KERODREN-913839 format. One record per residue: residue number from 1; chain; residue in three letters; x, y, z of N, C-alpha, C in turn. Coordinates in steps of 0.05 Angstrom, whole numbers. Example, Ala and Ser with C-alpha at 12.3 -4.5 7.8 and 13.67 -1.06 7.14 Angstrom:
BEGIN
{lose = 1; guro = A; bapa = ALA; nx = 264; ny = -114; nz = 156; cax = 246; cay = -90; caz = 156; cx = 264; cy = -66; cz = 156}
{lose = 2; guro = A; bapa = SER; nx = 257; ny = -45; nz = 142; cax = 273; cay = -21; caz = 143; cx = 258; cy = 1; cz = 157}
This chain:
BEGIN
{lose = 1; guro = A; bapa = UNK; nx = 20; ny = -23; nz = -3; cax = 1; cay = 0; caz = -1; cx = 18; cy = 25; cz = 2}
{lose = 2; guro = A; bapa = UNK; nx = 1; ny = 48; nz = -8; cax = 26; cay = 70; caz = -6; cx = 8; cy = 90; cz = 5}
{lose = 3; guro = A; bapa = UNK; nx = 21; ny = 106; nz = 13; cax = 17; cay = 140; caz = 27; cx = 7; cy = 158; cz = 6}
{lose = 4; guro = A; bapa = UNK; nx = -18; ny = 167; nz = 18; cax = -26; cay = 192; caz = -3; cx = -20; cy = 222; cz = 17}
{lose = 5; guro = A; bapa = UNK; nx = 2; ny = 243; nz = 3; cax = 5; cay = 262; caz = 13; cx = -16; cy = 285; cz = -5}
{lose = 6; guro = A; bapa = UNK; nx = -33; ny = 300; nz = 10; cax = -52; cay = 316; caz = -1; cx = -36; cy = 341; cz = 8}
{lose = 7; guro = A; bapa = UNK; nx = -26; ny = 360; nz = -9; cax = -12; cay = 386; caz = -8; cx = 23; cy = 375; cz = -8}
{lose = 8; guro = A; bapa = UNK; nx = 25; ny = 365; nz = -28; cax = 52; cay = 350; caz = -36; cx = 72; cy = 365; cz = -38}
{lose = 9; guro = A; bapa = UNK; nx = 63; ny = 397; nz = -46; cax = 93; cay = 417; caz = -54; cx = 87; cy = 434; cz = -31}
{lose = 10; guro = A; bapa = UNK; nx = 76; ny = 429; nz = -12; cax = 85; cay = 449; caz = 15; cx = 103; cy = 444; cz = 29}
{lose = 11; guro = A; bapa = UNK; nx = 119; ny = 455; nz = 42; cax = 148; cay = 452; caz = 49; cx = 141; cy = 429; cz = 66}
{lose = 12; guro = A; bapa = UNK; nx = 123; ny = 422; nz = 84; cax = 115; cay = 404; caz = 106; cx = 115; cy = 380; cz = 89}
{lose = 13; guro = A; bapa = UNK; nx = 91; ny = 376; nz = 68; cax = 95; cay = 353; caz = 49; cx = 118; cy = 344; cz = 34}
{lose = 14; guro = A; bapa = UNK; nx = 128; ny = 370; nz = 23; cax = 151; cay = 353; caz = 17; cx = 177; cy = 340; cz = 33}
{lose = 15; guro = A; bapa = UNK; nx = 178; ny = 352; nz = 57; cax = 200; cay = 340; caz = 73; cx = 189; cy = 311; cz = 78}
{lose = 16; guro = A; bapa = UNK; nx = 166; ny = 311; nz = 86; cax = 158; cay = 278; caz = 93; cx = 149; cy = 263; cz = 68}
{lose = 17; guro = A; bapa = UNK; nx = 149; ny = 275; nz = 40; cax = 153; cay = 250; caz = 19; cx = 182; cy = 242; cz = 11}
{lose = 18; guro = A; bapa = UNK; nx = 201; ny = 262; nz = 22; cax = 225; cay = 263; caz = 19; cx = 234; cy = 239; cz = 35}
{lose = 19; guro = A; bapa = UNK; nx = 224; ny = 246; nz = 54; cax = 235; cay = 219; caz = 75; cx = 229; cy = 188; cz = 74}
{lose = 20; guro = A; bapa = UNK; nx = 204; ny = 194; nz = 61; cax = 187; cay = 170; caz = 55; cx = 199; cy = 152; cz = 32}
{lose = 21; guro = A; bapa = UNK; nx = 206; ny = 164; nz = 5; cax = 226; cay = 160; caz = -10; cx = 243; cy = 150; cz = -6}
{lose = 22; guro = A; bapa = UNK; nx = 257; ny = 163; nz = 11; cax = 290; cay = 150; caz = 16; cx = 281; cy = 125; cz = 33}
{lose = 23; guro = A; bapa = UNK; nx = 267; ny = 118; nz = 47; cax = 256; cay = 90; caz = 57; cx = 247; cy = 76; cz = 38}
{lose = 24; guro = A; bapa = UNK; nx = 241; ny = 79; nz = 17; cax = 231; cay = 67; caz = -6; cx = 195; cy = 61; cz = -9}
{lose = 25; guro = A; bapa = UNK; nx = 181; ny = 79; nz = 2; cax = 152; cay = 76; caz = 9; cx = 147; cy = 88; cz = -14}
{lose = 26; guro = A; bapa = UNK; nx = 116; ny = 76; nz = -21; cax = 104; cay = 88; caz = -44; cx = 93; cy = 106; cz = -38}
{lose = 27; guro = A; bapa = UNK; nx = 90; ny = 131; nz = -59; cax = 74; cay = 157; caz = -47; cx = 55; cy = 167; cz = -69}
{lose = 28; guro = A; bapa = UNK; nx = 35; ny = 168; nz = -65; cax = 20; cay = 186; caz = -79; cx = 9; cy = 214; cz = -76}
{lose = 29; guro = A; bapa = UNK; nx = 25; ny = 229; nz = -91; cax = 24; cay = 265; caz = -84; cx = 0; cy = 282; cz = -98}
{lose = 30; guro = A; bapa = UNK; nx = -13; ny = 295; nz = -87; cax = -39; cay = 308; caz = -93; cx = -21; cy = 339; cz = -89}
{lose = 31; guro = A; bapa = UNK; nx = -18; ny = 354; nz = -116; cax = -12; cay = 388; caz = -108; cx = -35; cy = 401; cz = -102}
{lose = 32; guro = A; bapa = UNK; nx = -34; ny = 423; nz = -84; cax = -58; cay = 437; caz = -78; cx = -57; cy = 459; cz = -90}
{lose = 33; guro = A; bapa = UNK; nx = -34; ny = 473; nz = -104; cax = -30; cay = 495; caz = -117; cx = -19; cy = 489; cz = -143}
{lose = 34; guro = A; bapa = UNK; nx = -16; ny = 504; nz = -164; cax = 2; cay = 497; caz = -184; cx = 13; cy = 526; cz = -194}
{lose = 35; guro = A; bapa = UNK; nx = 37; ny = 528; nz = -179; cax = 53; cay = 554; caz = -181; cx = 82; cy = 546; cz = -187}
{lose = 36; guro = A; bapa = UNK; nx = 95; ny = 567; nz = -184; cax = 117; cay = 569; caz = -187; cx = 139; cy = 553; cz = -170}
{lose = 37; guro = A; bapa = UNK; nx = 129; ny = 549; nz = -146; cax = 144; cay = 531; caz = -123; cx = 132; cy = 503; cz = -130}
{lose = 38; guro = A; bapa = UNK; nx = 114; ny = 502; nz = -141; cax = 111; cay = 464; caz = -140; cx = 129; cy = 463; cz = -166}
{lose = 39; guro = A; bapa = UNK; nx = 128; ny = 478; nz = -191; cax = 152; cay = 473; caz = -206; cx = 178; cy = 468; cz = -199}
{lose = 40; guro = A; bapa = UNK; nx = 187; ny = 489; nz = -182; cax = 214; cay = 476; caz = -174; cx = 215; cy = 455; cz = -158}
{lose = 41; guro = A; bapa = UNK; nx = 201; ny = 450; nz = -133; cax = 204; cay = 426; caz = -122; cx = 197; cy = 403; cz = -136}
{lose = 42; guro = A; bapa = UNK; nx = 178; ny = 400; nz = -162; cax = 174; cay = 374; caz = -168; cx = 199; cy = 356; cz = -180}
{lose = 43; guro = A; bapa = UNK; nx = 220; ny = 388; nz = -190; cax = 243; cay = 365; caz = -202; cx = 257; cy = 341; cz = -182}
{lose = 44; guro = A; bapa = UNK; nx = 261; ny = 348; nz = -152; cax = 269; cay = 332; caz = -136; cx = 261; cy = 309; cz = -135}
{lose = 45; guro = A; bapa = UNK; nx = 232; ny = 307; nz = -138; cax = 226; cay = 272; caz = -136; cx = 207; cy = 269; cz = -149}
{lose = 46; guro = A; bapa = UNK; nx = 201; ny = 286; nz = -170; cax = 177; cay = 278; caz = -194; cx = 188; cy = 253; cz = -212}
{lose = 47; guro = A; bapa = UNK; nx = 208; ny = 250; nz = -217; cax = 223; cay = 233; caz = -231; cx = 225; cy = 204; cz = -215}
{lose = 48; guro = A; bapa = UNK; nx = 225; ny = 200; nz = -188; cax = 227; cay = 184; caz = -171; cx = 199; cy = 159; cz = -177}
{lose = 49; guro = A; bapa = UNK; nx = 212; ny = 135; nz = -184; cax = 194; cay = 108; caz = -189; cx = 172; cy = 107; cz = -176}
{lose = 50; guro = A; bapa = UNK; nx = 175; ny = 112; nz = -142; cax = 156; cay = 104; caz = -128; cx = 140; cy = 138; cz = -115}
{lose = 51; guro = A; bapa = UNK; nx = 145; ny = 152; nz = -139; cax = 126; cay = 175; caz = -132; cx = 106; cy = 178; cz = -156}
{lose = 52; guro = A; bapa = UNK; nx = 82; ny = 185; nz = -155; cax = 61; cay = 184; caz = -172; cx = 53; cy = 215; cz = -165}
{lose = 53; guro = A; bapa = UNK; nx = 46; ny = 232; nz = -181; cax = 37; cay = 261; caz = -177; cx = -5; cy = 255; cz = -191}
{lose = 54; guro = A; bapa = UNK; nx = -10; ny = 260; nz = -172; cax = -44; cay = 264; caz = -185; cx = -58; cy = 279; cz = -175}
{lose = 55; guro = A; bapa = UNK; nx = -83; ny = 282; nz = -188; cax = -105; cay = 302; caz = -179; cx = -122; cy = 294; cz = -161}
{lose = 56; guro = A; bapa = UNK; nx = -136; ny = 303; nz = -143; cax = -149; cay = 294; caz = -120; cx = -173; cy = 271; cz = -133}
{lose = 57; guro = A; bapa = UNK; nx = -183; ny = 280; nz = -159; cax = -209; cay = 268; caz = -169; cx = -194; cy = 234; cz = -182}
{lose = 58; guro = A; bapa = UNK; nx = -171; ny = 239; nz = -181; cax = -157; cay = 208; caz = -194; cx = -142; cy = 192; cz = -179}
{lose = 59; guro = A; bapa = UNK; nx = -150; ny = 201; nz = -159; cax = -135; cay = 179; caz = -134; cx = -150; cy = 153; cz = -141}
{lose = 60; guro = A; bapa = UNK; nx = -137; ny = 132; nz = -141; cax = -158; cay = 114; caz = -152; cx = -143; cy = 81; cz = -141}
{lose = 61; guro = A; bapa = UNK; nx = -124; ny = 91; nz = -120; cax = -125; cay = 62; caz = -102; cx = -122; cy = 65; cz = -74}
{lose = 62; guro = A; bapa = UNK; nx = -127; ny = 36; nz = -60; cax = -137; cay = 44; caz = -24; cx = -106; cy = 51; cz = -18}
{lose = 63; guro = A; bapa = UNK; nx = -102; ny = 66; nz = 5; cax = -74; cay = 75; caz = 13; cx = -71; cy = 75; cz = 39}
{lose = 64; guro = A; bapa = UNK; nx = -49; ny = 69; nz = 53; cax = -43; cay = 57; caz = 81; cx = -56; cy = 82; cz = 98}
{lose = 65; guro = A; bapa = UNK; nx = -41; ny = 114; nz = 85; cax = -40; cay = 130; caz = 106; cx = -50; cy = 151; cz = 93}
{lose = 66; guro = A; bapa = UNK; nx = -74; ny = 166; nz = 97; cax = -76; cay = 194; caz = 82; cx = -70; cy = 222; cz = 100}
{lose = 67; guro = A; bapa = UNK; nx = -49; ny = 232; nz = 88; cax = -41; cay = 260; caz = 100; cx = -42; cy = 288; cz = 87}
{lose = 68; guro = A; bapa = UNK; nx = -62; ny = 306; nz = 107; cax = -72; cay = 324; caz = 92; cx = -59; cy = 349; cz = 100}
{lose = 69; guro = A; bapa = UNK; nx = -42; ny = 365; nz = 92; cax = -37; cay = 388; caz = 96; cx = -51; cy = 412; cz = 96}
{lose = 70; guro = A; bapa = UNK; nx = -63; ny = 418; nz = 116; cax = -87; cay = 440; caz = 123; cx = -73; cy = 464; cz = 129}
{lose = 71; guro = A; bapa = UNK; nx = -52; ny = 471; nz = 111; cax = -37; cay = 496; caz = 118; cx = -44; cy = 520; cz = 108}
{lose = 72; guro = A; bapa = UNK; nx = -55; ny = 524; nz = 87; cax = -67; cay = 541; caz = 72; cx = -96; cy = 541; cz = 64}
{lose = 73; guro = A; bapa = UNK; nx = -104; ny = 556; nz = 46; cax = -134; cay = 556; caz = 42; cx = -139; cy = 540; cz = 19}
{lose = 74; guro = A; bapa = UNK; nx = -116; ny = 525; nz = 9; cax = -126; cay = 504; caz = -13; cx = -135; cy = 476; cz = -12}
{lose = 75; guro = A; bapa = UNK; nx = -135; ny = 478; nz = 17; cax = -138; cay = 444; caz = 30; cx = -169; cy = 438; cz = 12}
{lose = 76; guro = A; bapa = UNK; nx = -170; ny = 413; nz = -2; cax = -202; cay = 404; caz = -13; cx = -220; cy = 393; cz = 10}
{lose = 77; guro = A; bapa = UNK; nx = -244; ny = 397; nz = 7; cax = -264; cay = 386; caz = 27; cx = -262; cy = 357; cz = 34}
{lose = 78; guro = A; bapa = UNK; nx = -260; ny = 349; nz = 63; cax = -252; cay = 332; caz = 78; cx = -273; cy = 313; cz = 72}
{lose = 79; guro = A; bapa = UNK; nx = -293; ny = 322; nz = 64; cax = -311; cay = 295; caz = 59; cx = -304; cy = 279; cz = 30}
{lose = 80; guro = A; bapa = UNK; nx = -294; ny = 291; nz = 18; cax = -286; cay = 289; caz = -9; cx = -261; cy = 269; cz = -5}
{lose = 81; guro = A; bapa = UNK; nx = -243; ny = 279; nz = 13; cax = -216; cay = 257; caz = 20; cx = -231; cy = 229; cz = 33}
{lose = 82; guro = A; bapa = UNK; nx = -243; ny = 232; nz = 50; cax = -258; cay = 206; caz = 66; cx = -272; cy = 194; cz = 44}
{lose = 83; guro = A; bapa = UNK; nx = -273; ny = 197; nz = 21; cax = -280; cay = 173; caz = 4; cx = -262; cy = 158; cz = -2}
{lose = 84; guro = A; bapa = UNK; nx = -237; ny = 162; nz = -1; cax = -206; cay = 144; caz = -14; cx = -203; cy = 132; cz = 9}
{lose = 85; guro = A; bapa = UNK; nx = -210; ny = 101; nz = 1; cax = -203; cay = 85; caz = 29; cx = -180; cy = 83; cz = 34}
{lose = 86; guro = A; bapa = UNK; nx = -177; ny = 85; nz = 66; cax = -147; cay = 88; caz = 81; cx = -153; cy = 70; cz = 108}
{lose = 87; guro = A; bapa = UNK; nx = -129; ny = 64; nz = 117; cax = -124; cay = 56; caz = 145; cx = -130; cy = 75; cz = 162}
{lose = 88; guro = A; bapa = UNK; nx = -111; ny = 95; nz = 156; cax = -111; cay = 125; caz = 174; cx = -114; cy = 151; cz = 160}
{lose = 89; guro = A; bapa = UNK; nx = -127; ny = 167; nz = 173; cax = -132; cay = 200; caz = 165; cx = -116; cy = 214; cz = 180}
{lose = 90; guro = A; bapa = UNK; nx = -103; ny = 229; nz = 170; cax = -80; cay = 253; caz = 190; cx = -87; cy = 279; cz = 178}
{lose = 91; guro = A; bapa = UNK; nx = -93; ny = 299; nz = 194; cax = -92; cay = 321; caz = 183; cx = -77; cy = 340; cz = 199}
{lose = 92; guro = A; bapa = UNK; nx = -61; ny = 346; nz = 187; cax = -36; cay = 372; caz = 193; cx = -51; cy = 402; cz = 195}
{lose = 93; guro = A; bapa = UNK; nx = -49; ny = 414; nz = 213; cax = -63; cay = 434; caz = 215; cx = -48; cy = 454; cz = 235}
{lose = 94; guro = A; bapa = UNK; nx = -59; ny = 480; nz = 230; cax = -49; cay = 500; caz = 258; cx = -65; cy = 511; cz = 267}
{lose = 95; guro = A; bapa = UNK; nx = -96; ny = 501; nz = 268; cax = -114; cay = 512; caz = 281; cx = -122; cy = 484; cz = 289}
{lose = 96; guro = A; bapa = UNK; nx = -140; ny = 492; nz = 316; cax = -153; cay = 478; caz = 333; cx = -177; cy = 461; cz = 323}
{lose = 97; guro = A; bapa = UNK; nx = -181; ny = 434; nz = 313; cax = -197; cay = 421; caz = 294; cx = -205; cy = 394; cz = 315}
{lose = 98; guro = A; bapa = UNK; nx = -226; ny = 387; nz = 306; cax = -235; cay = 360; caz = 306; cx = -253; cy = 341; cz = 284}
{lose = 99; guro = A; bapa = UNK; nx = -248; ny = 325; nz = 282; cax = -261; cay = 311; caz = 262; cx = -264; cy = 283; cz = 270}
{lose = 100; guro = A; bapa = UNK; nx = -288; ny = 272; nz = 276; cax = -288; cay = 239; caz = 279; cx = -270; cy = 229; cz = 257}
{lose = 101; guro = A; bapa = UNK; nx = -259; ny = 209; nz = 266; cax = -245; cay = 188; caz = 254; cx = -215; cy = 198; cz = 235}
{lose = 102; guro = A; bapa = UNK; nx = -208; ny = 222; nz = 242; cax = -180; cay = 232; caz = 236; cx = -164; cy = 238; cz = 253}
{lose = 103; guro = A; bapa = UNK; nx = -139; ny = 229; nz = 260; cax = -115; cay = 241; caz = 272; cx = -111; cy = 270; cz = 269}
{lose = 104; guro = A; bapa = UNK; nx = -114; ny = 290; nz = 283; cax = -99; cay = 315; caz = 286; cx = -83; cy = 321; cz = 293}
{lose = 105; guro = A; bapa = UNK; nx = -64; ny = 335; nz = 279; cax = -38; cay = 344; caz = 295; cx = -41; cy = 365; cz = 290}
{lose = 106; guro = A; bapa = UNK; nx = -40; ny = 385; nz = 311; cax = -35; cay = 422; caz = 311; cx = -7; cy = 418; cz = 308}
{lose = 107; guro = A; bapa = UNK; nx = -3; ny = 441; nz = 288; cax = 24; cay = 450; caz = 289; cx = 32; cy = 480; cz = 299}
{lose = 108; guro = A; bapa = UNK; nx = 63; ny = 482; nz = 301; cax = 71; cay = 507; caz = 311; cx = 74; cy = 527; cz = 282}
{lose = 109; guro = A; bapa = UNK; nx = 79; ny = 547; nz = 284; cax = 81; cay = 568; caz = 256; cx = 115; cy = 551; cz = 257}
{lose = 110; guro = A; bapa = UNK; nx = 113; ny = 547; nz = 225; cax = 141; cay = 541; caz = 213; cx = 161; cy = 553; cz = 201}
{lose = 111; guro = A; bapa = UNK; nx = 181; ny = 550; nz = 202; cax = 206; cay = 563; caz = 183; cx = 225; cy = 537; cz = 172}
{lose = 112; guro = A; bapa = UNK; nx = 237; ny = 545; nz = 154; cax = 259; cay = 528; caz = 149; cx = 260; cy = 523; cz = 110}
{lose = 113; guro = A; bapa = UNK; nx = 276; ny = 500; nz = 105; cax = 284; cay = 493; caz = 83; cx = 250; cy = 501; cz = 58}
{lose = 114; guro = A; bapa = UNK; nx = 251; ny = 513; nz = 43; cax = 223; cay = 514; caz = 23; cx = 200; cy = 526; cz = 44}
{lose = 115; guro = A; bapa = UNK; nx = 202; ny = 541; nz = 58; cax = 182; cay = 546; caz = 69; cx = 184; cy = 579; cz = 58}
{lose = 116; guro = A; bapa = UNK; nx = 165; ny = 592; nz = 49; cax = 169; cay = 619; caz = 46; cx = 145; cy = 634; cz = 52}
{lose = 117; guro = A; bapa = UNK; nx = 153; ny = 659; nz = 54; cax = 123; cay = 686; caz = 57; cx = 123; cy = 683; cz = 83}
{lose = 118; guro = A; bapa = UNK; nx = 145; ny = 675; nz = 104; cax = 144; cay = 679; caz = 129; cx = 165; cy = 688; cz = 148}
{lose = 119; guro = A; bapa = UNK; nx = 166; ny = 707; nz = 165; cax = 186; cay = 715; caz = 181; cx = 189; cy = 699; cz = 206}
{lose = 120; guro = A; bapa = UNK; nx = 211; ny = 683; nz = 212; cax = 210; cay = 662; caz = 228; cx = 208; cy = 682; cz = 259}
{lose = 121; guro = A; bapa = UNK; nx = 202; ny = 676; nz = 280; cax = 210; cay = 682; caz = 310; cx = 215; cy = 661; cz = 332}
{lose = 122; guro = A; bapa = UNK; nx = 223; ny = 674; nz = 352; cax = 227; cay = 652; caz = 379; cx = 211; cy = 631; cz = 381}
{lose = 123; guro = A; bapa = UNK; nx = 179; ny = 631; nz = 371; cax = 155; cay = 618; caz = 371; cx = 156; cy = 591; cz = 355}
{lose = 124; guro = A; bapa = UNK; nx = 166; ny = 601; nz = 325; cax = 163; cay = 586; caz = 302; cx = 187; cy = 557; cz = 310}
{lose = 125; guro = A; bapa = UNK; nx = 180; ny = 540; nz = 297; cax = 191; cay = 517; caz = 293; cx = 204; cy = 508; cz = 275}
{lose = 126; guro = A; bapa = UNK; nx = 225; ny = 497; nz = 266; cax = 248; cay = 490; caz = 249; cx = 235; cy = 464; cz = 232}
{lose = 127; guro = A; bapa = UNK; nx = 222; ny = 468; nz = 210; cax = 214; cay = 443; caz = 195; cx = 221; cy = 421; cz = 197}
{lose = 128; guro = A; bapa = UNK; nx = 251; ny = 416; nz = 200; cax = 262; cay = 388; caz = 196; cx = 252; cy = 383; cz = 226}
{lose = 129; guro = A; bapa = UNK; nx = 260; ny = 391; nz = 247; cax = 253; cay = 385; caz = 277; cx = 218; cy = 373; cz = 278}
{lose = 130; guro = A; bapa = UNK; nx = 205; ny = 385; nz = 262; cax = 173; cay = 384; caz = 265; cx = 165; cy = 352; cz = 245}
{lose = 131; guro = A; bapa = UNK; nx = 184; ny = 349; nz = 221; cax = 178; cay = 330; caz = 206; cx = 191; cy = 310; cz = 223}
{lose = 132; guro = A; bapa = UNK; nx = 215; ny = 303; nz = 237; cax = 224; cay = 288; caz = 244; cx = 206; cy = 275; cz = 270}
{lose = 133; guro = A; bapa = UNK; nx = 189; ny = 297; nz = 285; cax = 169; cay = 290; caz = 305; cx = 148; cy = 273; cz = 294}
{lose = 134; guro = A; bapa = UNK; nx = 134; ny = 286; nz = 270; cax = 120; cay = 272; caz = 252; cx = 131; cy = 239; cz = 238}
{lose = 135; guro = A; bapa = UNK; nx = 149; ny = 242; nz = 230; cax = 152; cay = 213; caz = 222; cx = 162; cy = 187; cz = 245}
{lose = 136; guro = A; bapa = UNK; nx = 165; ny = 207; nz = 278; cax = 162; cay = 187; caz = 295; cx = 131; cy = 181; cz = 297}
{lose = 137; guro = A; bapa = UNK; nx = 112; ny = 197; nz = 296; cax = 87; cay = 195; caz = 297; cx = 82; cy = 167; cz = 280}
{lose = 138; guro = A; bapa = UNK; nx = 84; ny = 174; nz = 259; cax = 77; cay = 152; caz = 237; cx = 91; cy = 122; cz = 233}
{lose = 139; guro = A; bapa = UNK; nx = 111; ny = 127; nz = 260; cax = 123; cay = 97; caz = 266; cx = 113; cy = 84; cz = 289}
{lose = 140; guro = A; bapa = UNK; nx = 113; ny = 103; nz = 313; cax = 109; cay = 92; caz = 334; cx = 77; cy = 100; cz = 340}
{lose = 141; guro = A; bapa = UNK; nx = 64; ny = 115; nz = 327; cax = 31; cay = 126; caz = 336; cx = 25; cy = 142; cz = 357}
{lose = 142; guro = A; bapa = UNK; nx = 45; ny = 155; nz = 370; cax = 36; cay = 174; caz = 391; cx = 39; cy = 207; cz = 372}
{lose = 143; guro = A; bapa = UNK; nx = 20; ny = 218; nz = 384; cax = 15; cay = 246; caz = 372; cx = 31; cy = 259; cz = 380}
{lose = 144; guro = A; bapa = UNK; nx = 52; ny = 286; nz = 363; cax = 74; cay = 301; caz = 375; cx = 55; cy = 323; cz = 379}
{lose = 145; guro = A; bapa = UNK; nx = 64; ny = 340; nz = 394; cax = 61; cay = 362; caz = 413; cx = 95; cy = 380; cz = 409}
{lose = 146; guro = A; bapa = UNK; nx = 81; ny = 400; nz = 407; cax = 98; cay = 426; caz = 405; cx = 102; cy = 444; cz = 428}
{lose = 147; guro = A; bapa = UNK; nx = 127; ny = 437; nz = 449; cax = 115; cay = 461; caz = 473; cx = 156; cy = 465; cz = 470}
{lose = 148; guro = A; bapa = UNK; nx = 157; ny = 492; nz = 473; cax = 184; cay = 509; caz = 475; cx = 203; cy = 491; cz = 497}
{lose = 149; guro = A; bapa = UNK; nx = 196; ny = 475; nz = 520; cax = 207; cay = 457; caz = 536; cx = 223; cy = 438; cz = 523}
{lose = 150; guro = A; bapa = UNK; nx = 207; ny = 427; nz = 504; cax = 219; cay = 403; caz = 487; cx = 235; cy = 399; cz = 461}
{lose = 151; guro = A; bapa = UNK; nx = 243; ny = 425; nz = 450; cax = 251; cay = 431; caz = 424; cx = 285; cy = 421; cz = 423}
{lose = 152; guro = A; bapa = UNK; nx = 287; ny = 416; nz = 401; cax = 312; cay = 398; caz = 394; cx = 338; cy = 413; cz = 384}
{lose = 153; guro = A; bapa = UNK; nx = 325; ny = 439; nz = 371; cax = 337; cay = 453; caz = 353; cx = 330; cy = 489; cz = 362}
{lose = 154; guro = A; bapa = UNK; nx = 355; ny = 496; nz = 369; cax = 348; cay = 524; caz = 383; cx = 338; cy = 549; cz = 356}
{lose = 155; guro = A; bapa = UNK; nx = 323; ny = 560; nz = 365; cax = 304; cay = 575; caz = 340; cx = 334; cy = 594; cz = 324}
{lose = 156; guro = A; bapa = UNK; nx = 351; ny = 603; nz = 339; cax = 369; cay = 616; caz = 327; cx = 391; cy = 599; cz = 309}
{lose = 157; guro = A; bapa = UNK; nx = 393; ny = 576; nz = 315; cax = 406; cay = 559; caz = 297; cx = 391; cy = 545; cz = 272}
{lose = 158; guro = A; bapa = UNK; nx = 373; ny = 545; nz = 282; cax = 348; cay = 539; caz = 246; cx = 350; cy = 562; cz = 233}
{lose = 159; guro = A; bapa = UNK; nx = 344; ny = 583; nz = 245; cax = 337; cay = 607; caz = 229; cx = 368; cy = 617; cz = 214}
{lose = 160; guro = A; bapa = UNK; nx = 388; ny = 605; nz = 224; cax = 414; cay = 613; caz = 207; cx = 416; cy = 595; cz = 190}
{lose = 161; guro = A; bapa = UNK; nx = 410; ny = 567; nz = 189; cax = 406; cay = 549; caz = 173; cx = 382; cy = 549; cz = 152}
{lose = 162; guro = A; bapa = UNK; nx = 368; ny = 570; nz = 153; cax = 338; cay = 575; caz = 135; cx = 352; cy = 591; cz = 127}
{lose = 163; guro = A; bapa = UNK; nx = 371; ny = 611; nz = 131; cax = 377; cay = 637; caz = 111; cx = 404; cy = 624; cz = 94}
{lose = 164; guro = A; bapa = UNK; nx = 410; ny = 605; nz = 101; cax = 431; cay = 594; caz = 82; cx = 424; cy = 584; cz = 66}
{lose = 165; guro = A; bapa = UNK; nx = 403; ny = 566; nz = 68; cax = 382; cay = 552; caz = 39; cx = 367; cy = 572; cz = 29}
{lose = 166; guro = A; bapa = UNK; nx = 365; ny = 603; nz = 40; cax = 353; cay = 617; caz = 19; cx = 375; cy = 627; cz = 4}
{lose = 167; guro = A; bapa = UNK; nx = 397; ny = 623; nz = 10; cax = 417; cay = 639; caz = -3; cx = 428; cy = 618; cz = -32}
{lose = 168; guro = A; bapa = UNK; nx = 426; ny = 598; nz = -27; cax = 432; cay = 572; caz = -38; cx = 406; cy = 572; cz = -61}
{lose = 169; guro = A; bapa = UNK; nx = 387; ny = 571; nz = -54; cax = 366; cay = 572; caz = -75; cx = 346; cy = 593; cz = -79}
{lose = 170; guro = A; bapa = UNK; nx = 359; ny = 623; nz = -86; cax = 350; cay = 648; caz = -75; cx = 327; cy = 651; cz = -100}
{lose = 171; guro = A; bapa = UNK; nx = 325; ny = 634; nz = -122; cax = 304; cay = 638; caz = -146; cx = 279; cy = 626; cz = -131}
{lose = 172; guro = A; bapa = UNK; nx = 279; ny = 603; nz = -115; cax = 255; cay = 594; caz = -105; cx = 243; cy = 613; cz = -90}
{lose = 173; guro = A; bapa = UNK; nx = 256; ny = 626; nz = -72; cax = 242; cay = 649; caz = -49; cx = 239; cy = 676; cz = -64}
{lose = 174; guro = A; bapa = UNK; nx = 242; ny = 674; nz = -97; cax = 233; cay = 706; caz = -106; cx = 207; cy = 702; cz = -114}
{lose = 175; guro = A; bapa = UNK; nx = 195; ny = 679; nz = -118; cax = 167; cay = 675; caz = -131; cx = 144; cy = 700; cz = -117}
């Protein structure tokens, strides 16, 4: 079975897919926005034999896990998503939400590689650390929480790394 990531070119969706592909997982990705960032990021895993990009209307297989990035206005209706057969539905959101049959993971504000249009502060979390905790959740099942005292990456270190990434890929951040 495969994993379905809706919002596959959002920075967090991209990071999760990248990690799963390295583990040899089969991934079906649904982009939420067709923009320059999507075109840029699709070059990094679009040709991987374990990755297939489809529209939400063309998801044709049963999947093990459905992961929905609810971090922007483009998220499709969850009733439509529930028509896809899956063992687990996970909603990644930055708002307090509840939905029967779904695991809800409330995320902090993010900064890091491929995150654009934000100005990080001391309350923002490094994308890689958030992705680490989500990968632990997918492996072990305990829903991650994000409290200041449990940080592994100091904000100043993460922000420095993020700025270096912006310098390495300046055209991505110009869109």
